[in-house]
C-alpha positions in Angstrom: 14.1 48.0 -14.3 13.0 48.1 -10.7 10.1 45.8 -9.8 8.2 44.7 -6.7 7.8 41.0 -5.8 4.8 39.9 -3.7 4.5 36.3 -2.5 1.3 34.3 -1.9 -1.0 37.2 -2.8 -4.5 35.9 -1.9 -7.5 36.1 -4.3 -11.1 35.0 -3.5 -13.1 33.0 -6.0 -16.8 33.5 -6.4 -17.4 30.4 -4.2 -15.2 31.7 -1.4 -12.0 29.6 -2.1 -8.7 31.5 -1.6 -6.2 31.1 -4.4 -2.6 32.4 -4.0 -0.2 33.8 -6.5 3.3 35.3 -6.7 3.3 38.7 -8.4 6.2 40.5 -10.1 5.3 44.1 -11.2 7.1 47.3 -12.1 7.6 49.6 -9.1 6.1 52.5 -10.9 3.3 53.0 -13.4 1.0 50.6 -15.1 1.9 47.5 -17.0 0.4 44.8 -19.1 0.1 41.4 -17.3 1.2 37.9 -18.2 -0.2 34.9 -16.4 0.8 31.3 -15.7 -1.8 29.2 -13.9 -0.8 25.6 -13.0 -0.9 22.8 -10.5 2.9 22.2 -10.4 4.1 24.7 -7.7 4.4 28.3 -8.7 7.7 28.6 -6.9 9.5 25.7 -8.6 12.9 26.9 -9.9 12.2 25.4 -13.3 9.0 27.4 -13.6 10.7 30.7 -12.7 13.7 29.9 -15.0 11.5 28.9 -17.9 12.9 25.4 -18.5 9.6 23.6 -17.8 6.3 24.1 -19.6 7.6 25.9 -22.6 7.9 29.1 -20.6 10.0 32.2 -21.3 12.4 33.0 -18.4 10.6 35.2 -15.9 13.2 38.0 -15.8 13.1 38.4 -19.6 9.4 39.2 -19.3 9.7 41.5 -16.3 12.6 43.4 -17.9 10.5 43.9 -21.0 7.9 45.8 -18.9 5.4 43.1 -18.1 3.8 42.3 -14.8 3.9 38.6 -14.3 1.6 36.4 -12.1 2.2 32.8 -11.3 -0.8 31.3 -9.6 -1.3 27.8 -8.1 -4.7 26.5 -9.3 -7.4 25.5 -6.9 -6.2 22.7 -4.6 -2.5 22.9 -5.6 0.3 23.8 -3.3 -0.4 27.3 -1.8 -4.0 27.6 -3.0 -6.9 26.3 -1.0 -9.7 24.0 -2.1 -9.6 20.6 -3.8 -7.8 20.0 -7.1 -9.9 18.3 -9.8 -8.4 18.6 -13.2 -9.9 21.1 -15.6 -13.3 21.4 -13.8 -12.8 24.9 -12.1 -10.4 26.5 -14.5 -12.8 28.7 -16.6 -14.5 30.2 -13.5 -11.3 30.6 -11.5 -9.6 32.2 -14.5 -12.4 34.7 -14.8 -12.1 35.5 -11.1 -8.4 36.0 -11.4 -8.8 38.5 -14.3 -11.5 40.3 -12.4 -9.1 40.7 -9.5 -6.3 41.9 -11.7 -8.7 44.5 -13.2 -9.0 46.1 -9.7 -5.2 46.6 -9.3 -3.9 50.1 -9.7 -0.8 48.9 -11.6 -2.8 47.1 -14.3 -3.0 48.7 -17.7 -6.0 46.8 -19.0 -4.3 44.1 -21.1 -3.5 40.4 -20.3 -1.7 37.5 -22.0 -1.0 34.0 -20.8 1.7 31.4 -21.5 3.1 28.0 -20.4 3.0 24.4 -21.4 1.0 21.2 -20.9 -1.7 21.8 -18.1 -0.6 25.5 -18.2 -1.7 25.6 -21.8 -5.1 24.1 -20.9 -5.6 26.9 -18.3 -4.9 29.4 -21.1 -7.7 27.9 -23.3 -9.9 28.2 -20.2 -9.1 32.0 -20.1 -9.9 32.2 -23.9 -13.2 30.5 -23.4 -14.2 32.6 -20.4 -15.6 36.1 -20.2 -12.3 37.9 -20.2 -12.3 41.0 -22.4 -8.9 42.1 -21.2 -7.3 38.9 -22.6 -5.4 39.8 -25.8 -3.2 36.7 -26.6 -2.3 33.2 -25.3 0.8 31.1 -26.0 0.1 27.4 -25.1 3.1 25.0 -25.5 2.6 21.2 -25.8 -1.1 21.5 -25.2 -4.2 20.2 -27.0 -7.7 21.4 -26.2 -9.2 17.9 -26.7 -9.3 16.4 -23.2 -10.0 12.8 -24.6 -8.0 11.9 -27.7 -5.6 14.8 -27.3 -4.5 13.5 -23.9 -5.7 10.5 -21.8 -6.8 8.4 -24.8 -5.3 8.1 -28.3 -7.1 9.4 -31.4 -7.7 5.7 -32.0 -9.3 5.0 -28.6 -6.5 3.2 -26.7 -5.6 4.5 -23.2 -2.4 6.4 -22.9 -1.4 4.3 -20.0 2.1 5.6 -19.1 0.9 9.1 -19.1 -2.2 8.4 -17.1 -0.4 6.4 -14.4 2.6 8.6 -14.0 0.7 11.9 -14.1 -1.9 10.8 -11.6 0.8 9.3 -9.3 2.6 12.7 -9.4 -0.6 14.7 -8.7 -1.7 12.3 -5.9 1.8 12.5 -4.3 1.7 16.3 -4.5 -1.7 16.3 -2.8 -0.5 14.0 0.0 2.6 16.1 0.6 0.5 19.3 0.7 -1.8 17.7 3.3 1.1 16.7 5.5 2.7 20.2 5.3 -0.6 21.9 6.2 -1.3 19.5 9.1 -4.4 18.1 7.4 -2.8 14.7 7.6 -0.3 13.1 9.9 0.0 9.7 8.2 2.9 9.6 5.6 2.2 6.0 4.5 0.2 7.0 1.4 2.9 9.4 0.2 5.5 6.8 0.8 3.6 4.2 -1.2 2.9 6.5 -4.2 6.5 7.9 -4.1 7.8 4.3 -4.2 5.6 3.5 -7.2 6.9 6.5 -9.1 10.4 5.1 -8.7 9.3 1.8 -10.4 7.4 2.9 -13.5 7.5 -0.7 -14.9 5.6 -2.0 -11.9 3.2 0.9 -12.0 2.3 0.1 -15.6 2.4 -3.7 -15.3 -0.2 -3.8 -12.5 -3.6 -5.2 -13.5 -6.5 -4.7 -13.5 -5.6 -1.0 -14.2 -8.9 0.1 -12.6 -8.1 -1.5 -9.3 -5.0 0.7 -8.9 -3.1 -1.9 -6.7 -0.2 0.6 -6.5 -1.9 4.0 -6.5 -4.8 3.3 -4.2 -7.9 5.5 -4.3 -8.2 7.0 -7.8 -10.2 10.2 -7.3 -10.7 11.6 -10.9 -8.8 8.6 -12.3 -11.9 6.5 -11.5 -13.9 8.6 -13.8 -11.4 8.5 -16.6 -11.1 4.8 -16.5 -14.9 4.3 -16.3 -15.3 6.2 -19.6 -13.0 4.5 -22.2 -15.2 5.7 -25.0 -15.7 9.3 -26.2 -19.1 9.5 -24.4 -21.1 12.4 -23.0 -18.7 12.6 -20.0 -15.9 13.6 -22.4 -18.1 15.6 -24.8 -19.1 17.9 -21.9 -15.4 18.6 -21.4 -14.5 19.0 -25.1 -13.0 22.4 -25.8 -11.8 21.6 -29.3 -15.4 22.0 -30.6 -15.5 25.4 -28.8 -12.5 26.9 -30.5 -14.9 29.1 -32.6 -15.3 31.0 -29.3 -11.6 32.0 -29.2 -11.2 35.5 -30.3 -7.5 36.2 -29.4 -4.4 35.1 -31.5 -2.8 31.9 -30.3 0.9 31.1 -30.5 1.1 27.2 -30.6 4.5 25.7 -29.8 4.9 22.0 -30.0 7.3 19.1 -30.7 7.3 16.3 -33.2 7.7 13.9 -30.3 5.2 15.5 -28.0 2.2 13.4 -27.1 -0.2 16.3 -27.6 1.0 17.3 -31.0 -1.8 15.5 -33.0 -4.4 17.5 -31.1 -2.4 20.7 -31.0 -2.0 20.8 -34.8 -5.7 20.0 -35.1 -6.4 23.0 -32.8 -4.3 25.3 -35.0 -6.2 24.2 -38.1 -9.6 24.8 -36.4 -8.5 28.2 -35.2 -7.4 29.1 -38.7 -10.7 28.1 -40.2 -13.2 28.6 -37.4 -11.6 31.1 -34.9 -14.0 33.5 -33.4 -12.4 36.7 -34.9 -10.3 37.6 -37.8 -7.4 38.2 -35.5 -7.7 34.7 -34.1 -7.9 33.2 -37.6 -5.2 35.3 -39.3 -2.7 36.1 -36.5 -2.4 32.7 -34.8 1.0 31.0 -35.3 2.4 27.5 -35.2 6.0 26.5 -34.3 7.1 22.8 -34.2 10.6 21.6 -33.3 12.3 18.2 -32.9 11.3 18.0 -29.2 9.3 15.9 -26.8 7.0 17.0 -24.0 9.8 18.0 -21.6 13.1 18.3 -23.6 13.5 20.9 -26.3 17.3 20.4 -26.9 16.8 18.1 -29.9 19.5 15.7 -28.5 18.6 12.1 -28.0 20.8 9.0 -27.6 20.0 7.6 -31.0 19.4 10.9 -32.9 20.9 14.4 -32.6 19.1 17.0 -34.6 22.0 19.5 -34.5 22.8 22.9 -33.2 19.8 24.5 -34.8 17.3 22.3 -33.0 16.9 24.3 -29.8 14.9 27.5 -29.9 15.0 30.3 -27.4 11.3 30.5 -26.5 11.7 33.8 -24.7 12.2 35.9 -27.8 9.3 34.0 -29.5 7.0 34.9 -26.6 8.2 38.5 -26.4 7.7 39.1 -30.1 4.2 37.7 -30.0 3.1 39.5 -26.8 4.7 42.8 -27.8 2.7 42.7 -31.0 -0.7 41.6 -29.6 -0.6 43.1 -26.1 1.5 46.2 -26.4 0.6 46.9 -30.1 4.2 46.9 -31.2 4.5 45.0 -34.5 7.8 43.2 -35.2 10.4 44.6 -37.6 9.4 41.9 -40.1 6.1 39.9 -40.2 6.4 36.6 -38.3 5.7 33.5 -40.4 2.4 31.9 -39.8 4.0 28.5 -39.5 7.6 27.6 -38.7 8.7 24.0 -38.6 11.9 22.0 -38.1 12.2 19.6 -41.0 14.0 16.5 -39.8 16.3 14.6 -42.1 17.8 17.8 -43.5 17.6 19.2 -39.9 16.7 22.7 -40.9 14.0 25.3 -39.9 11.6 26.4 -42.6 8.9 29.0 -42.7 5.5 28.1 -44.3 2.4 30.1 -45.2 -0.1 27.7 -43.7 -1.0 24.3 -42.3 -1.5 21.9 -43.9 1.2 23.0 -46.3 -0.7 24.2 -49.4 1.3 22.0 -51.8 0.7 18.8 -49.9 0.1 15.8 -52.1 -1.3 12.8 -50.2 0.3 9.7 -51.8 -0.5 6.0 -51.3 2.4 3.7 -50.5 1.0 0.2 -50.9 1.8 -2.9 -48.7 2.8 -6.1 -50.3 4.7 -9.3 -49.4 5.2 -12.9 -50.1 3.4 -13.7 -46.8 6.3 -13.3 -44.5 6.6 -9.6 -43.5 7.5 -10.5 -39.9 10.6 -8.7 -38.6 12.9 -6.3 -40.3 14.4 -9.3 -42.3 11.0 -10.3 -43.7 9.7 -9.8 -47.3 7.3 -6.9 -46.6 7.5 -4.2 -49.3 6.2 -0.6 -49.4 5.8 0.8 -52.9 3.9 3.3 -55.0 2.5 0.6 -57.2 -0.5 -1.4 -56.0 0.0 -5.1 -56.2 -2.7 -7.1 -58.2 -1.8 -10.2 -56.2 -3.9 -10.8 -53.0 -1.7 -11.8 -50.1 -1.6 -11.5 -46.3 0.7 -11.4 -43.3 -0.1 -12.7 -39.8 1.2 -12.2 -36.3 0.1 -13.3 -32.8 -0.3 -10.6 -30.2 -0.1 -11.9 -26.6 -1.0 -9.4 -23.9 1.5 -11.3 -21.6 4.3 -10.4 -24.0 3.4 -7.1 -25.7 5.7 -5.2 -28.0 7.6 -2.8 -25.7 7.5 0.9 -26.3 10.6 2.1 -28.2 10.4 5.8 -28.6 7.6 8.1 -29.6 5.5 10.8 -28.1 4.8 9.8 -24.5 5.4 10.4 -20.8 7.3 9.9 -18.7 10.1 11.3 -20.9 12.9 8.8 -20.1 15.9 8.5 -22.3 15.5 5.4 -24.6 11.8 5.5 -24.1 10.7 8.8 -25.6 11.5 10.5 -28.9 13.6 9.0 -31.7 14.8 5.5 -30.8 16.6 2.9 -33.0 13.8 0.4 -33.7 16.3 -2.5 -33.9 15.5 -3.1 -30.2 12.0 -4.3 -31.2 11.8 -4.9 -35.0 13.3 -8.4 -34.8 10.2 -9.7 -33.0 7.9 -12.0 -34.9 4.8 -10.0 -33.9 6.1 -6.9 -35.8 5.4 -6.7 -39.5 7.8 -4.5 -41.5 7.0 -3.1 -44.9 10.1 -1.3 -46.4 10.5 0.7 -49.6 13.4 0.2 -52.0 16.5 2.3 -51.4 15.7 5.9 -52.3 17.6 7.5 -55.1 16.0 11.0 -54.6 15.0 12.7 -51.4 11.4 12.3 -50.3 9.8 14.8 -48.0 6.9 13.8 -45.7 5.3 16.8 -43.9 1.8 16.5 -42.4 -0.7 14.1 -40.9 0.1 10.4 -41.7 -2.4 7.5 -41.6 -2.6 3.8 -42.4 -5.6 2.4 -44.3 -5.4 -1.3 -43.8 -7.6 -4.4 -44.3 -7.4 -6.5 -41.2 -9.1 -9.6 -39.6 -8.6 -11.2 -36.2 -9.4 -14.3 -34.3 -11.1 -12.4 -31.5 -13.9 -9.8 -31.2 -11.5 -7.0 -30.4 -7.8 -6.1 -30.6 -5.4 -3.3 -31.5 -3.5 -2.3 -34.6 -0.4 -0.2 -34.2 1.4 1.6 -37.0 4.8 3.3 -37.0 6.6 5.4 -39.7 10.3 4.7 -39.7 13.3 6.2 -41.4 15.9 3.4 -42.2 19.4 4.7 -42.5 22.1 3.2 -44.8 23.8 1.6 -41.8 20.5 -0.1 -40.8 19.6 2.3 -38.0 15.8 2.7 -38.0 14.5 5.8 -36.4 10.8 6.2 -35.6 9.1 9.4 -36.8 5.4 9.1 -35.8 3.0 6.4 -34.8 -0.5 5.5 -33.9 -2.9 2.9 -32.6 -6.5 1.9 -33.3 -8.6 -0.1 -30.9 -10.7 -2.0 -33.4 -13.9 -1.7 -31.5 -13.6 2.1 -32.3 -12.9 1.5 -36.0 -16.1 3.5 -37.0 -16.7 5.7 -34.0 -15.0 6.7 -30.7 -18.4 7.2 -29.2 -20.1 4.0 -30.3 -17.8 0.9 -30.0 -18.7 -2.1 -32.0 -17.1 -5.5 -31.6 -15.8 -7.5 -34.6 -16.8 -10.8 -36.0 -13.8 -13.1 -35.7 -12.3 -13.9 -39.1 -14.2 -11.1 -40.9 -12.1 -8.6 -42.9 -12.5 -4.9 -42.1 -11.0 -1.9 -43.8 -9.9 0.5 -41.0 -7.9 3.7 -40.7 -5.1 4.0 -38.1 -4.3 7.7 -37.3 -0.5 8.1 -37.0 -0.2 11.7 -35.9 2.0 14.2 -37.7 5.6 14.6 -38.7 8.1 16.4 -41.0 11.0 14.5 -42.4 13.1 14.3 -45.5 14.0 10.7 -46.3 17.4 11.2 -47.9 18.9 9.2 -50.8 20.2 5.8 -49.7 17.6 5.7 -46.9 14.4 3.7 -47.0 10.8 4.4 -45.9 9.4 1.8 -43.6 6.0 1.0 -42.0 5.9 -1.2 -38.9 2.6 -2.9 -37.9 1.8 -4.8 -34.8 -0.8 -5.2 -32.0 0.7 -3.4 -29.0 3.0 -0.6 -27.9 3.3 -1.0 -24.2 3.3 0.9 -21.8 2.7 3.9 -24.0 -0.7 2.5 -24.5 -2.6 -0.1 -22.4 -2.6 -3.6 -23.7 -5.8 -4.8 -25.3 -7.2 -7.9 -23.5 -8.8 -9.0 -26.8 -11.9 -10.2 -25.0 -14.2 -7.4 -25.9 -14.7 -6.6 -22.2 -13.9 -3.5 -20.2 -10.1 -3.7 -20.5 -9.3 -1.6 -17.4 -11.2 -4.0 -15.2 -9.5 -7.2 -16.5 -6.5 -8.9 -14.9 -3.7 -10.3 -17.0 -5.0 -13.8 -16.5 -8.3 -12.8 -18.1 -6.6 -11.7 -21.3 -6.3 -13.9 -24.4 -3.9 -14.0 -27.3 -5.1 -13.1 -30.8 -4.0 -14.0 -34.3 -4.2 -10.9 -36.5 -4.0 -10.9 -40.3 -3.1 -7.9 -42.5 -4.5 -8.3 -46.0 -3.1 -6.5 -49.0 -3.1 -6.5 -52.7 -5.9 -7.3 -55.2 -9.2 -6.0 -54.0 -7.8 -5.1 -50.6 -5.3 -2.3 -51.2 -3.8 -1.7 -47.8 -1.7 1.5 -48.0 0.3 4.0 -46.0 -0.9 7.5 -46.8 1.9 10.0 -46.8 1.7 13.8 -47.2 4.4 14.4 -49.8 6.0 17.8 -50.4 7.8 18.0 -53.8 9.5 21.3 -54.4 
């Protein structure tokens, strides 16, 4: 197919700012259009090739007869204006689609695709006044701008993401200013670039709000000033607006992606509250054994096999051909397709949550010494009638280091499945382990810990991690979560604890799909920190981001179980 390529095509927004895009379109006739709007440089080779952002390769889309537009959002790279995350995306998206409607090559239909921030700009299109929009395909994206991104569903700050992403965006902005001649002083770029080479120093710096490495925080100031889900975040909450989405949505995510918890929640809300029958019935969910960047399924401590990678180009084309071109696939696509870890196989499902999900309590018990993997912590289907407890000391000066999970930056050994033997020998990690399994046990769905806890301070954190223990002792993390105890009843209205008082709390642990095979064991790890994935709680009850390390205090935390305090891990069991 012959096509025309136009670089840096200008488009004026309603307030007079010029945004620029690269356009690929057929040389003759009209064509449906696919968009990617993002702040990461429209001409980056990985964007064109499709290896970043969950994108299909550009040429596969152009050869299929689509016009394709890559636009730098306001304030990014070739576009004018000032970049402020999310704020202008609905209006600028509307203006772009209005511009497209004036082009003589446009056939009247639009779709959008891409991952992470690129997925957020797709939801902006779906929430805007864009009647030509017919479908979107966000990858690794959640519409919740608070607990789907910068803070956890339990209220802790996603520190490593916030610092690394802001450093990258600040560096991009400084580089852009130098290239445009708007600045002649490279010292800020040098400082931030150096910080990005030393992630440990970047995350260790306190107080977090003083940004001793990053300097002026711009929007970061606002994010740090609003640690609770207050009106600042509610005004940006798009999850509650998904009933306005009328187009089908192809959700693609990874079991080790930091946005999966929110992404799956988005899919459920679209299925139940989408703004049209098409949005409710034709939206799809695909989840593989991937993290935010890597979709190979290969990690140093766990290889999910040759079936793990999926060619996202055919997924996109099938979806867009159906909903934009009106060409249904040869066979109906499954509503849900998931990679089941453990057996390492893809499986099609009719809905999410899986209709035959049976939520099952696995009770915590011990003789009072569940500390470390060699302790006496037990996990069983039977509730103990004997009241007992386990205790650990969490010291912010020596937090439990992050060992795998859903986070950024996606560095080997830090992200995804990691052998927990690097941390589970610490005395501040409680381990509750099931007997050796004689039959396979499948866990597919949202996981949570309901636990009775007390502490010696007015605030602290509880972390929980689901682990698959192999016969040789290798312990692979599946999903995890954290609860900042001041948010035990509400993310919007924090309430400090009374030291020594016992509270029953729920720790959201995200979502997974794994078959625990015979000879394996199911394990729950409980602690008070997961750093630098999440910021360390100062335990003082103050504004954590403004406190220096020397202001922080150690805390003695007690997990109560058995008797009238049945602490339990709630697993979504699938038994077929």
